[in-house]
C-alpha positions in Angstrom: 69.0 -13.6 85.3 65.9 -14.0 87.6 64.4 -17.7 87.5 60.9 -18.1 88.8 59.6 -21.6 89.2 55.8 -21.4 89.1 53.8 -24.4 90.9 50.6 -25.2 89.9 48.2 -28.4 89.1 48.3 -29.8 85.9 44.7 -28.8 85.4 45.8 -25.2 86.1 48.3 -25.2 82.9 46.2 -22.7 80.9 46.0 -20.4 83.9 49.7 -21.2 84.7 50.6 -19.7 80.7 48.4 -16.5 81.3 50.4 -15.5 84.4 53.9 -16.5 83.2 53.6 -14.9 80.0 52.8 -11.6 82.0 56.2 -11.9 83.8 58.8 -13.2 81.4 61.2 -11.4 79.5 63.9 -8.7 80.1 66.4 -11.3 81.7 63.4 -13.2 83.4 63.3 -16.9 83.0 59.9 -19.2 83.8 60.3 -22.6 84.5 57.0 -24.6 85.2 56.3 -27.3 87.3 55.2 -29.2 84.5 58.5 -29.2 82.7 59.9 -31.4 85.3 57.1 -34.2 85.7 54.9 -34.3 88.7 55.1 -37.8 89.3 58.7 -37.2 91.1 57.0 -34.8 93.4 54.2 -36.9 94.3 56.4 -39.6 95.5 59.9 -37.8 96.9 58.4 -35.4 99.6 61.4 -33.1 99.6 61.7 -32.8 95.7 60.5 -29.3 94.5 60.4 -30.0 90.6 63.5 -28.1 89.1 65.3 -27.0 92.3 67.9 -29.9 92.1 68.4 -29.7 88.3 69.4 -26.4 88.3 73.1 -25.2 89.1 71.6 -22.3 90.4 68.1 -22.4 92.3 65.2 -20.2 91.3 65.2 -16.8 92.7 61.5 -17.2 93.5 58.8 -20.0 93.8 55.2 -18.9 92.8 52.6 -21.1 93.8 49.3 -20.6 91.7 46.5 -21.2 94.0 43.0 -22.7 93.4 40.9 -24.2 95.8 42.5 -27.6 94.9 46.0 -26.5 95.3 46.2 -26.4 99.1 45.1 -30.0 99.5 47.3 -31.5 96.7 50.5 -33.2 98.3 52.6 -32.4 95.3 52.0 -28.8 96.0 52.3 -28.7 99.9 55.4 -30.9 100.0 56.7 -28.4 97.4 55.9 -25.7 99.5 57.4 -27.2 102.6 60.7 -27.9 100.6 60.8 -24.6 99.2 60.6 -23.1 102.7 63.4 -25.3 104.3 65.6 -24.1 101.2 64.9 -20.5 102.1 63.8 -19.6 98.6 61.3 -16.8 98.4 58.0 -18.0 97.9 54.5 -16.3 97.3 51.1 -17.4 96.3 48.8 -15.8 93.6 45.2 -16.8 93.8 44.3 -17.5 90.1 40.9 -18.6 90.4 39.3 -15.6 88.6 41.6 -16.4 85.5 39.2 -18.3 83.0 40.5 -21.7 82.1 40.4 -23.0 78.8 36.8 -23.9 78.7 36.0 -20.4 79.9 35.3 -21.2 83.4 36.4 -19.7 86.7 36.8 -21.2 89.8 35.6 -19.9 93.5 38.1 -17.7 94.9 40.7 -19.3 97.5 40.7 -16.2 99.9 43.5 -17.1 102.2 47.3 -17.3 102.2 49.5 -20.0 103.7 51.7 -19.2 106.5 54.7 -20.0 104.2 54.1 -17.3 101.7 55.9 -14.2 101.9 52.9 -12.4 100.5 49.6 -13.6 98.9 48.2 -11.7 96.0 45.0 -12.1 94.1 45.2 -11.9 90.3 41.8 -10.1 89.9 41.9 -7.8 93.1 45.4 -6.9 92.9 45.8 -6.3 89.1 48.0 -9.3 88.2 47.9 -8.5 84.7 50.1 -5.1 85.0 51.5 -5.9 88.7 52.9 -9.4 88.6 56.4 -8.1 87.5 56.6 -5.8 90.5 55.1 -8.5 92.9 58.2 -10.7 91.9 60.7 -8.4 91.5 59.8 -6.7 95.0 59.9 -10.1 96.7 63.5 -11.0 95.0 64.7 -7.6 96.0 63.5 -8.2 99.6 64.9 -11.5 99.9 68.2 -10.4 98.8 68.5 -7.8 101.3 67.3 -10.1 104.2 70.3 -12.6 103.1 72.7 -9.5 103.1 71.7 -8.3 106.5 
């Protein structure tokens, strides 16, 4: 079973539901950051929400990126902890997905060095390709582990 932990800011929960709903199913499990409470992450630098509470860590961590994401300490600390634990991590720019009030954000446009890959939901056809993005990264990480 593949497990993806989606990291996003609370104000992007609408966008997170859009993205996660395109990936879930067929043996895929989605756990979202808000399922574990952000207050812990804000105060416990290396505590990625959910990682310590699972018997088995997620197959991948997916950071949903907007302009505010990179400057939020809860996200940056989670990215650092994920990298230290050698869990594959990718970023998806979700700024082009309308929020619940129908607004889009300005595109973020740049990846973080910790990301294995960086995708733009609108440019890279996220509606149809998210499954392939995540599955590819999980397979690639598994191949590296075996090598």
